[in-house]
N, C-alpha and C positions, 0 to 999 in steps of 0.2 A: 561354222559347223558346231562348235561347242555351245554357242548361244542357242541355236535351234534345238540341240539335244536337251539343254536345260529347260527351255520353254516346253518342249514335248513332255519331259518328265513331270513338270508342274501341272500341265494340262491333263496328263494321264492320271495323276493323283486326284485331281478334281473330278474327272469323268468316272474314275473308278468308284468313287463314293456316290456319284449321281446314278450309277447303274442300279445300286441296291434299293432305290426308291425309299430312302430314309430308314432302311433296315440297318441294324448294326452288323458290320462284317463279322465273319466267323471268329477271327482271332480276337476282335474286340469283345464279343460275347464271352469268349473263354476267359479273358482277363477279368471281366466283371464277375463271372461265376467264382473265380478264384478269390477275388476280394470279398465276395459274399460268404465264402467258407470261413474267412478270417473275421467275419463280423463287421466288415467295412462297407461303406456305401459305394455304389457304382459311380466311378468318376470318369470313365471312358465313354463319352457320348459323341455321336456323329450328327452334327448340325452344320448347315452352310457356313455359319460364322466360325465354328470350330475347325472345319476343313480349311477355310481361308487362313485362319491363324496358324494352323499346322504347316501349311505350305510356306508362309512367310518365315516362321521360326525354323523350319527345316532348311530352307534356302540360306538363312542367316548363319545357322550353325555349320551347314555344309561348306559355305564360303569361308567361314573361319578356319575349318579344318584344312581346306585347300590352301589358304594363305599360310597356315602354320606348316604345312608340308613343304611349301616353297622355301620356308625359312629353316627347315630342319627341326621344328619344335613340336612335332605331332604327339609324342608321348606326354609332354607336359600339358598340352591343351586337352588331350583326351582325359588325363587325370583330373583336370579342373572341371571338365564337363561332367565327368562321372560323379565327382564329389559335390557338385553344386546343388543338386536336388536335396541331398541329405543336409547340407549346410543351411539351405533356406528353410527346410522343415525344422531343424534344431533352433534356428533363430526365431521362428514363428512360435514354437512351443514354449520357449523360454522368455518370450516377450521382449527380446532384444531388438527385434525388427518387426514393425507393425505390418505383417503380411497375413491377410485373412486366409483361412483354409480354402475358401472358394477360389481365391486367386491361385493358390498352389495347385488345386485340382485342375483348374483351367490350363495352367502351364504344363502339367503332366499330360493332359489330354492333347494339347497342341504338339508336344514332343512326340507322342505316340503316332499321331496322324501325319506328322512330318518326317517320319523315319525314312521313307523312300528317298526324299531329297537330301536328308542328312548323310545317307550312304552314297547316293548317286552323284551328287554335285562334286564331291572330291574326286570320285572316279573319272568324271568327265574332264575336269580341269587339270587333273594331275596324271591322267592316262594310267589309272590303276584298274586293272581288269577284275580282280576280286571285288572291289567296291562297286564297279559297274554291274557285275553279276548279282551282288547282294541287293542293290537298288532295284534291279529288274525283278528279282524274286519277291521283294516286299511290295512292289507295284502290282505284280500279277495276282497276289493273293487277296488284294483289297476287295474285288467284287464278289468274293465267295461268301455266300450266306447259307443258313440252314433252310430258308424258305425257297431259295432259287429265284430266278428272274423270269420275266415274261416278255412278250414282244413289245410291250409298251416302252421298254427301254432300248429299242432297236437303235435309234440314233446315237445315244451315249455309248452303246456297245461298239458301234462302228468307229466312233471318234476315239474311243479307248484303244481299239486295235491299231488305228493309224498312229496315235501318239506313242504306243508301246513299240511299234516297228521303227518309228523315227528315232526314238531314244536308243534302242538297241543298235540299229544300223549306224547312226551318226557317232555315237559314243565309241563303238568298237572300231569304226573306220578311222576316226581321228587318232585312236591309239596306234593303229597300223601305219597310218600315213605319217605320224610323228616319228615312228621308227625309220620309215623310208626317207624322211626328210633329213635325218642325220647322215644317211648314206649318200643321198642324191642332192645334197645342198648345192652342189655345183651345177646341177642339170637345169636347163631352161625348160624342159618338158614336164617337170613335176607339177607345176601349177595347172597346166593344160590337162594332165591326167586327173588331177584332183577335181577340177571343174567338170570334166566329162562324167566321172562317177557320181558327182552330186546331182547333175542334171538327169542322169539315168535313174537315180534313186527316186527323184521327184516324179518322173514320168511313170515309173513302175507303180508307185503308190497311187498316182492318179488313175491309172488304168485298173488297178486292183479295186480301188474304191468304186469306180464307175461300174465295173462288172458285178461287184457285190450288190450295189444298189439296184442294178437291173435285175439281178437274180431274185432279190426280195420283192421287187415290183412285179415280177412274173407271177408271184403268188396271188396278187390282186387280179391279174389277168385271168388266171385259172378260176378264180372265184366268180368271174362274170361268164366264163365259157361253160364250166361244168354244170350239171343239173343241180337243182336246189338241195337234193338230199346229200350231195357231197359238200356243197357250200355251207350248209347249216350243221354239218356233223361236228361232233366234239373233237375228233381227231384232226380234222382239217383246220380248226381254229386254234390249235395248240402249237407249241414250238416244234413238235415233231412233224406236223403237217407242213409247216413252213420249211423245215429242213428237207422234206421230200420234194417240195416245189423247187428248192434250190438245186437239188440233185437232178431233177428233170431238166431244168434250165441249162445246166452245164453239160448234160448229156446231149441236148439238142445243139448247143454251141459247139461241142466237139464234133458232132456229125457234120454240121455245116462247114466247119473249118476243114475237116477231112475232104469233103466233096470239093470245096473251093481249091484246096491245095492240089488235089489230083488233077483238076481241070487246068490249073495254072501250069503245073509241071508238064502236063501233056502238051500244051501249046508251046512250051519252051523246047521240048524235045523235037516237035515237028519243025 
């Protein structure tokens, strides 16, 4: 469960930046604007290589914090991680350590992009609810941009939603089950309950993903059925038109489900 939650967090971080279509996220743009006010260059850039490096660095630092927490040395490690950027900058400026400014900028960029894993990994592996919540918040704000997103990023958006749900559900469920395990360690039914909830989670995610994909595919069906003036209109080809198609699909689904359930219940009563 912890491994899947960690992989989901890493995949969600990757897909969160893929959604923006190479646009800088809103918080990254804000940081660069603040650096510009101070007369500095923009060092926070979103590229595939930078996102990959951020995921690796965030997982490494998050794993270090989780290991330090298991040893009871979190304050010391946090202090070292907080002072390390200033130490590297001072060594570079005083020529005591040959570190190029470009390397320092890249490390800062990696650290910024890997913040969700830096917070989320210790929360997952040490059952820390505030760290899990902070990692979820940092993950959720990644796709936010000033320009917005269009339907071209539909698949990354669906993947991001699935990864976010997996991370939230599995990380929190492990926290709760870890508490129950301390109470029910003598019970032989604990593993069976845990496996049942895991299977139900995967089935729920699969059904949700399938229904969402069918709802978005219903938009293409409407494009073939409706007259050309609707199919070629601006409203129909924007995200709002697709949202209306999704609403129509689930309305029809609810009607069909209601009719089927009434017929089924009527047969049972008879």
